[in-house]
Residue, then its C-alpha position, 0 to 999 in steps of 0.5 A: x453500534x457496539x452490537x456489530x462489533x460483539x457479533x463479529x467477535x463471536x462470528x467473525x464468519x458472518x456478515x453484518x449489514x447495518x441499516x439506519x434513520x440516522x446515517x452520518x459518515x463518521x458512524x459509517x466509518x465506525x460501522x465497518x471499522x467495526x466489522x459491518x459488511x455495509x452501511x445503509x440509511x434508510x430511504x434513499x438507499x432502499x434500492x441497494x438493500x438487495x445487491x448488498x444482501x447478495x453481495x454479503x451472502x456470496x462474501x459468506x459462501x467464499x469465506x465457508x469454502x476457504x481454510x481457515x477463513x477467520x485467521x492467516x494462514x501460516x505463511x501469510x505474513x512471513x515477508x514481514x520481517x522484524x519484530x519491534x514493537x511499532x511494527x508488531x502494533x501494525x502488524x496486528x492491525x492488519x491481522x485484524x482487518x485481513x479476514x474482513x471485507x473492509x477497505x484498507x489504507x496503508x499509510x507511510x513514508x515511501x519504501x516502507x512496505x505498504x505492497x507487502x502488507x497488501x500482499x499480507x493481507x490478501x494471503x489471510x483473507x477469504x479472497x486469498x484463492x484469487x489473485x491479488x491485482x495491483x496497480x500504480x496510479x503515479x506511472x499512467x496517465x489519465x486517460x490510460x489509467x482510466x481504461x487500465x482500471x474501469x476497462x473500455x468498449x471497442x471504438x471508445x476511442x481512437x485505437x480501442x478496437x475490442x472489449x477490454x476488462x479493467x483491473x476492477x472487473x479482473x479483480x472481481x472476487x478478489x483484492x485490488x492494490x491501488x498503490x500511491x492513491x494520493x496520485x489518482x486524477x480527481x476525474x477518476x476519484x469520483x468513479x472509484x467512489x462509486x465503485x465503494x458506494x455501489x459496487x459498480x461502475x461504467x467502463x469507458x464507452x459503455x452505457x450499461x454499468x458493471x458490478x464487481x465484488x472487489x475488495x480495496x486496499x490502497x497505499x500512500x505516503x501522502x496526507x490525503x486530507x492536507x490538499x481538499x483541492x486535490x484529493x475528495x474528503x468523502x473519498x478519504x473517508x471510504x478508503x480510511x475505513x481501517x487505516x494501518x500506518x506503517x512505521x519509517x525504518x528509523x522509527x524501528x531500528x532494532x529491525x535494520x540487522x535483521x532485515x539485512x541478514x534476511x536479504x542477504x540469506x534471500x540473495x544468496x539462496x537466488x544467486x547461488x552463493x555462501x551466506x556471508x556473514x555482517x562485519x561489524x563494521x559493516x553493521x555499523x554503517x547500517x545502524x547509523x544511516x538515517x534510512x530516507x529510502x526506508x526498507x526498500x533502500x535497505x534492501x537495495x544496499x544489501x542486493x549490490x553488496x551480494x553482487x560485489x562481495x568476494x569474501x565470507x564477509x560484507x564489508x564497509x567498502x561495499x557500501x555506496x559512497x554515502x554510506x561509507x562514512x558513518x553518519x553521527x547519531x540519529x536524533x529521536x522525536x520531533x527533531x528527527x523529523x526535521x532531519x529526515x526531511x533534510x536527509x532525504x531533500x540531500x538524498x534527492x540532490x544527490x541522486x539527481x546530480x547521479x543522474x545528471x538531472x535526469x528526472x526519470x533515472x533518479x525516480x527509477x534510482x530512488x524507487x518511486x514514481x516520477x509524479x512522486x518525485x516531482x511532487x518532492x522537488x516541489x515540496x522541498x523547493x528543488x524545482x525551481x532550480x532545475 
């Protein structure tokens, strides 16, 4: 185990396959975290050795043809704005794992920027010469999601008139980003686990397996182990080979104004308008707010203000109503966790009222999946009040 880590530190572009007679899941996770390309158990996985070595060789050859394969390019991380210690800790972890083939699990609340991190990890990897493929697991029903992920053969179901490549096949040699992985139906979790273990799958209606070389980056705002009936523990351990937790915006208040200024400049350039300054009262409102919707909510607030602004300054009257009234100081520590839950519950109630009870519209305004909204309604005891 120690040798794997030392070897990868000295020769990061070389792939290592660990073969052992005493395999356990924790050891497998540890080996992959240390940089091993794969982890095999002697005896019952002998048929996997040649395919694994072949994939490892292909990975090493791709890395040799990509400029600077052991580190990110100068712009790979430019989209991640902020210099707070919590954010930089997450960035450093992501930078370490980016040039490897390891599966990555991004965790954190809704709106913390998990897709931005996934894009950066991909752009800083040897697979950056191919586009990132992404899917949100909460937006599609099981049958459609299965077809989108795995593809199908003609005649597999009504309306399947031709062969369709799934996203796993489209991402062959690249990275697949699966957002809201916690919403993946249990029936598909077993199929995804097989892809991670043996790098092959069956298309819907097919009898011959399709082999792929896909690097998976998954994201969730849930505790995947909290409900073992809904999410398989063995899949979680495969996904969490390397976990990166993204801090909530309330945990990095020093980044609020730099983020706001970044988006002000971005929207000004997009709309061909002058770059306004943040009025002190406007900045104070941003700093006083709890941001239950995190970075995504802040971005939407700035975009709204840039649409409405008619002067050289952004003023509090350009903010949504619930931000125009100064909020009390946000507590820290354990009290903050409780207060944020209360704030999120109240915010969801306000948005639902604004949308006249239309949950699809409320989910759109909150920038979350409809499945996520239903789960939060149940979590906060709001489902019974519909």
